[in-house]
C-alpha positions, 0 to 999 in steps of 0.5 A, a space after each residue: 489467561 484465556 485468549 479473547 480470540 477463543 471467546 469471540 464466537 461464544 454467543 454462537 454455535 462455533 461448531 466446536 466438536 466434543 468428540 475427539 477426532 471429529 471435525 468442528 463442522 461437517 464437510 460442506 458440499 461446496 468444499 467437496 464439489 467446488 474445491 475438491 476436498 475430502 473429509 481428511 483434508 477438511 479436518 486438516 484445514 479447519 483443525 490445523 490450519 485455521 483452528 481459531 476460526 469461529 465461523 464456517 463462512 470464514 473458512 469458506 471465504 479463505 478457500 474462495 480467495 485462494 482459488 480465485 488468486 491462484 494461492 496454495 491454501 495449504 501454505 496458509 497465505 491468507 489469515 482469517 482475521 476477526 474484526 469488531 463490527 460496531 453495527 453488529 456488536 460482534 466480531 466479523 471474520 474477514 480474509 486478508 493475505 499475510 506478509 508472506 503472501 505479498 512476498 510470494 506475489 512479488 517473486 512471481 512477477 520476475 521483477 522483484 530485485 530484493 529489498 534493504 534491511 528495515 531502517 527504524 526511526 527513534 524509539 518512543 515510549 507511550 502509555 495507552 489506557 482504555 476501557 473494555 467490556 467485562 463479560 456478564 457485566 455492564 461495568 467496563 474494566 480498565 487496562 493500561 499498557 506501556 509500549 516502546 515503539 519506533 516512530 517510523 520504519 522504511 524498507 526499500 523494495 527494488 524492482 527491475 525495469 527496462 531502465 534498471 533496478 529502481 528502489 521503492 521506499 515504503 515508509 510507515 509511522 507506528 502511530 498511523 499503522 498499529 492495529 487497535 482493538 475494540 474499546 468501550 470508551 473509543 480510546 486507541 489501544 494496540 493489539 497484543 501482537 503490536 505490544 509484544 513485537 512493536 518493531 517487527 510488526 512495523 517492519 512487516 507493514 513497511 515492507 508491504 508498503 514498499 511492495 505495494 508501491 513497487 507492484 501496484 497492479 499485483 498487490 492486494 490492498 492491505 495485509 493481515 498484519 495491518 488489519 488484525 484487530 481493526 474496528 469496522 466502522 459500520 455505524 458511528 453511534 454513541 452507546 452507553 456501557 452495556 446498552 444493547 444495539 437493536 438489529 435494525 441499527 446495522 447498515 446494509 451497504 446495498 441500501 441507498 446506492 448512489 446514482 452513477 454513469 457508466 461513462 465515468 468508470 474507467 475500463 480497468 476499474 470495471 475489470 477490478 469490480 468484475 473480479 470482485 463479483 466473481 470472487 464473491 460469487 465463488 465463495 457462496 456465502 453471504 459474508 462474501 458480499 458484505 466484505 466486497 461491499 466494505 472493500 468498495 466503500 474503502 477503495 473508492 471512498 470519495 468517488 460516489 460514481 464508482 461506488 454507485 457502479 460497483 455496488 450496483 454490479 455486486 448487488 446484481 451479481 448477488 441477486 442474479 448470479 451474473 458477473 458483469 461483462 466489461 466492454 471496452 471504453 468507447 473512444 471519441 470519434 477520430 479526427 479527419 485523416 487530413 488533420 493531425 490528431 491532437 495530443 491529449 494532455 494527461 488530464 484529458 486522458 484521465 477524464 475521458 478514460 483512454 488509458 485509465 491512469 492512476 489519478 491517486 498517484 500523488 496522494 494528498 498534496 499538503 498546502 504550501 507557501 511557495 515563498 518559503 521554498 528555496 530556489 535550490 529546491 525549485 531547481 531540483 524539482 524542475 529537473 526531477 520533472 524533466 527526468 520523469 517526463 523523459 521516462 514517462 512511465 507509471 514506474 518512473 512517476 511513482 519513483 519520482 513521487 516516492 523520492 520527493 516524499 522521502 526527501 522533503 517529508 519533513 518540510 510541508 512547504 517543500 513537499 507540497 511544492 514538489 508534489 504539485 509541480 510533479 502533478 502539473 508536469 504529469 497532467 500537462 506533459 511539460 515542465 511548468 514555469 517556476 518563478 525564482 526569487 530576485 537574488 537568483 543568479 542570472 541564467 547565463 551559460 555557466 562554464 559547465 552546466 554539468 558541473 553545476 548539477 554535479 555540485 548539487 548532486 555530489 557536493 564536495 567529494 571527500 578524499 580517501 585511501 584506496 588501500 582501506 577499501 575492502 573488495 566487498 565494498 568495491 563490488 557493492 559500489 560497482 553494482 550500484 553504479 551499474 544500476 544507476 547508469 541503467 536508470 540514468 534519471 536524477 532520482 536514481 542517482 540521488 537514491 544511489 548517493 543517499 545509499 552510499 552516505 547511509 551505508 558508509 557513514 562510519 567509514 570515511 575511506 569507503 564513503 569517499 571511494 563510493 561517491 567518487 565512483 558514482 561521480 565517475 559513473 554519472 559523468 560517463 553517461 551525462 553530456 558535458 
């Protein structure tokens, strides 16, 4: 059975050569003059690296993207991904970086410290049914497939910071992540790759999610494995099977651009948009501007001011060929020298654009009932806020948020409370007051405050036989203790304890040894 990807461009001239040895498209001047390709290299590129590309624009977009991001196109770091456009009623080729490219970027940072094996949730079997267009017929064809997939997957990516080796867990759910193909009836239907390799594809996406969390400034938005087969929701319309969509139904993203004010766009966002303009200008094809506009609408969804600014800059660059310059954000007038400078809260810093902090760090915070949150959880989250404020770097806050989502992800009330408290601490620069239930023990000085925290962290330390602990286990535990000492915030210790419990769950002696060593390491750096 022929692959659909080979037929997606049948309604157009795909440039397929009927003469053996001849390239599908002649070498364009931009590929020769701007990218330095000769005839042989061009034929190798379009016939060997990207044989399934259906348009010349797709190949030129890949060249432009690789040059702008210092990627070697001969290693195929990007994929030309066909995505169904509802507005155009055809597949549109876009360029997305692949899984291997994300790993390459991580290694280039010199801060990438490896990652754990994927951890999968329980398997689930579901049958998908959907209707597809039938070639040369108005009647759709129905297809059904049964897929067994893991409900979720976690991959912990490690990054070296000045405070130690921090884990960044990327957790994704299969039903929220799997790539879908276009269907007539709108029912979800996975692509062939996600049907055949349900576990592998989810593991790749979990790895990419962890890499994005660990290296948010370096990583692209999505990878090809996540975007393959996606539907571009250009226009939300209802159509009957076989009905033609008039050309005017397509939406031009540069029409009806929202109004905006320059002062409301942070300097870092301006730089990002200027880079997008430069990349689209270098591509030299019309599809680059549409793709950039779609990226803007997705990246800044809900922020009409930034969307208006970004689309205006893209349109101006497209029409005039000028990349927008980025001027430093104008700061408020300084206070008199005789008066101490006021300390801005995190909220004021974000609003005025002083540091352009990532306001979406905490994501969507679920609603919660504080009365259902146990006092122990409240005390743990309060301590996490103190630890994060002590470190007070973007990496520390990202680690705290990741830890909270993993620890309380199954409880909406606890997760909502923890995220809201972290956000309040991040915004105000201090730990918010938290009310405890009436049966909370009085806050009299305990015999040992450290012992109370140790009890919450380590619980009861099991006994163990040291002779049953292999040298390899001792080496791994020693490395974990050293990393936790360097980080020395509660989230790091909790992650180390969680690692020990999961790694040695089936070996009581090794588990007891690991927990006792971690406890000893913790007491060595924690005041009594």
